[in-house]
Every structure is written in C-alpha cells, then in structure tokens.
C-alpha positions as CSV (number, residue, x, y, z in Angstrom):
1,X,106.9,116.0,106.3
2,X,105.4,115.6,102.7
3,X,108.9,114.9,101.4
4,X,109.3,112.0,103.9
5,X,105.9,110.6,103.2
6,X,106.8,110.6,99.4
7,X,110.1,108.9,99.9
8,X,108.3,106.2,102.1
9,X,105.6,105.7,99.6
10,X,108.3,105.3,96.9
11,X,110.2,102.8,99.1
12,X,106.9,100.8,99.7
13,X,106.0,101.0,95.9
14,X,109.4,99.5,95.0
15,X,109.0,96.7,97.5
16,X,105.5,96.1,96.4
17,X,106.5,96.1,92.6
18,X,107.9,93.5,90.3
19,X,111.6,94.3,91.0
20,X,110.9,93.8,94.7
21,X,109.4,90.5,93.8
22,X,112.3,89.0,91.7
23,X,114.8,89.3,94.7
24,X,112.9,86.6,96.7
25,X,112.6,84.6,93.5
26,X,116.4,84.6,93.0
27,X,116.9,83.6,96.6
28,X,114.5,80.8,96.3
29,X,116.1,79.6,93.0
30,X,119.7,79.8,94.3
31,X,118.7,78.1,97.6
32,X,116.7,75.2,96.0
33,X,119.2,74.3,93.3
34,X,116.9,71.8,91.7
35,X,116.2,72.5,88.2
36,X,112.9,70.5,88.1
37,X,111.5,72.5,91.0
38,X,112.7,75.8,89.6
39,X,111.1,74.8,86.2
40,X,107.9,73.9,87.9
41,X,107.8,77.1,89.8
42,X,108.4,79.2,86.7
43,X,105.7,77.4,84.6
44,X,103.4,77.7,87.6
45,X,104.1,81.4,87.8
46,X,103.5,81.8,84.1
47,X,100.1,79.8,84.3
48,X,99.1,81.8,87.2
49,X,99.7,85.2,85.4
50,X,97.7,83.9,82.4
51,X,94.9,82.9,84.6
52,X,95.0,86.2,86.7
53,X,94.8,88.1,83.2
54,X,91.8,86.1,82.2
55,X,90.2,86.9,85.5
56,X,90.9,90.6,85.3
57,X,89.2,90.7,81.8
58,X,86.3,88.6,82.9
59,X,85.6,90.4,86.3
60,X,86.4,94.1,86.0
61,X,86.7,95.8,89.3
62,X,87.9,99.2,90.1
63,X,90.8,100.3,92.2
64,X,90.2,101.6,95.7
65,X,89.3,105.4,96.1
66,X,92.2,107.8,96.3
67,X,94.2,105.6,93.8
68,X,97.0,107.5,92.2
69,X,98.0,106.1,88.9
70,X,100.7,108.8,88.6
71,X,102.7,107.3,91.5
72,X,103.2,103.9,89.6
73,X,106.8,103.1,88.8
74,X,105.9,100.8,85.9
75,X,102.6,102.0,84.4
76,X,100.4,99.4,82.7
77,X,97.1,99.8,80.8
78,X,95.4,97.5,83.2
79,X,93.5,99.2,86.0
80,X,91.5,96.4,87.2
81,X,92.0,95.7,90.9
82,X,91.0,91.9,91.1
83,X,93.0,89.8,91.5
84,X,96.3,91.1,92.8
85,X,99.1,89.7,90.7
86,X,101.6,90.8,93.3
87,X,100.0,89.1,96.2
88,X,99.3,85.9,94.1
89,X,102.9,85.7,93.0
90,X,104.4,86.2,96.4
91,X,102.0,83.7,98.0
92,X,102.8,81.3,95.2
93,X,106.4,81.7,96.2
94,X,105.5,81.2,99.9
95,X,103.5,77.9,99.0
96,X,106.5,76.6,97.0
97,X,108.9,77.5,99.9
98,X,106.5,75.7,102.2
99,X,106.5,72.7,100.2
100,X,110.1,72.5,99.1
101,X,112.1,74.7,101.5
102,X,110.5,74.4,104.9
103,X,113.3,76.0,106.8
104,X,112.7,79.3,104.9
105,X,108.9,79.2,105.1
106,X,108.6,82.0,107.6
107,X,110.8,84.4,105.6
108,X,108.9,83.8,102.5
109,X,105.6,84.1,104.4
110,X,106.7,87.4,105.9
111,X,107.6,88.6,102.4
112,X,104.2,87.6,101.1
113,X,102.3,89.3,103.9
114,X,104.4,92.4,103.6
115,X,104.0,92.7,99.8
116,X,100.3,92.2,100.2
117,X,99.9,94.9,102.9
118,X,102.0,97.3,100.9
119,X,99.4,96.8,97.9
120,X,96.7,97.7,100.4
121,X,98.6,100.6,101.8
122,X,99.4,102.0,98.4
123,X,95.6,101.9,97.6
124,X,96.1,99.6,94.6
125,X,94.0,96.7,95.9
126,X,91.2,96.1,98.2
127,X,91.7,93.4,101.0
128,X,89.2,91.1,99.3
129,X,91.5,91.2,96.1
130,X,94.4,90.0,98.3
131,X,92.4,87.3,100.0
132,X,91.1,85.9,96.6
133,X,94.5,86.2,95.3
134,X,95.8,83.9,98.0
135,X,93.0,81.5,97.4
136,X,93.8,81.4,93.6
137,X,97.5,80.9,94.3
138,X,96.8,78.0,96.6
139,X,94.7,76.3,94.1
140,X,97.2,76.8,91.3
141,X,100.0,75.5,93.7
142,X,98.2,72.3,94.6
143,X,97.4,71.6,91.0
144,X,101.2,72.0,90.1
145,X,102.1,70.0,93.1
146,X,99.9,67.3,92.0
147,X,101.4,67.3,88.4
148,X,104.9,67.3,89.8
149,X,104.1,64.3,92.1
150,X,102.4,62.1,89.5
151,X,103.8,63.0,86.2
152,X,107.6,62.8,85.4
153,X,109.1,66.2,84.3
C-alpha cells in the first residue's frame, strides 16, 4: 500500500509542480494565437512572480505541519508558504482564459482548482495561502487588463 501511496504522491507532485503548469500555458498560447495577448500574459506572469517573491520575503510563514521537503522534485531554498506561486499562476491563467478564451474557461478553472488542491494535499500550503494567492492573481490580472485596454502595446 505504501508503494501505491508514494506513486500517487509523485503523480500529484508533478501535476502541482512547474512542468505540470507549463502544459496548460502551452495550450493557452496555441489556442489564443494573438501575440499581444500572449506577450501580456507572459509579462503579467513575470510581474506576478516578482510581486510574490517580495511578499514571501516580507511576510515569512511556515509550511504546514508534516511538510516533507525531501519529496520535492525541484528543491528551492525558499520554504515560505505564503503566497502560493502555483495557485497564483494557475488562477492567473484561468483569469486570462475567462477574459480572452471564454469557451475554455471551465477547463482552465478546473486545472486551477486541481493544482491548488494538490498543493494543499501535498502539505505545501495552507488553504489561506491559496485563497490569498487567488486574490493577488485577480488584482494583478485586473491591472494588466486595464493596461491592455487603455495603452497600446
């Protein structure tokens, strides 16, 4: 039974990691086929990552109990829990799909929810980290959308 649990955790870990995040980004970029929107998304994602990094340094929070750093596929030196970069990125992708690809909104929404729940299941984030990450992503998305609508790129 332990062997199956380990394989399941490895599968969930891959899904909730950055390689599992880039597959939906590729689908988004392939489907949208508009270089301005893709550029806006990439610049917004980079901005979000920088803002998240600043927040992680400003508000250090510990990971949930029973956190196992040895199970991480890509180990980083940052062990702060708040905010969740994975949840923020996947929900930013969901917000972009909602704004620019409404017919795929449900699929990207399910991906964002699944990735966020996987982060909680793997004990890498508290539910509050996920909630605040969604709020941060929404704010960043609204700022990016406003810039896109009112400033020519």
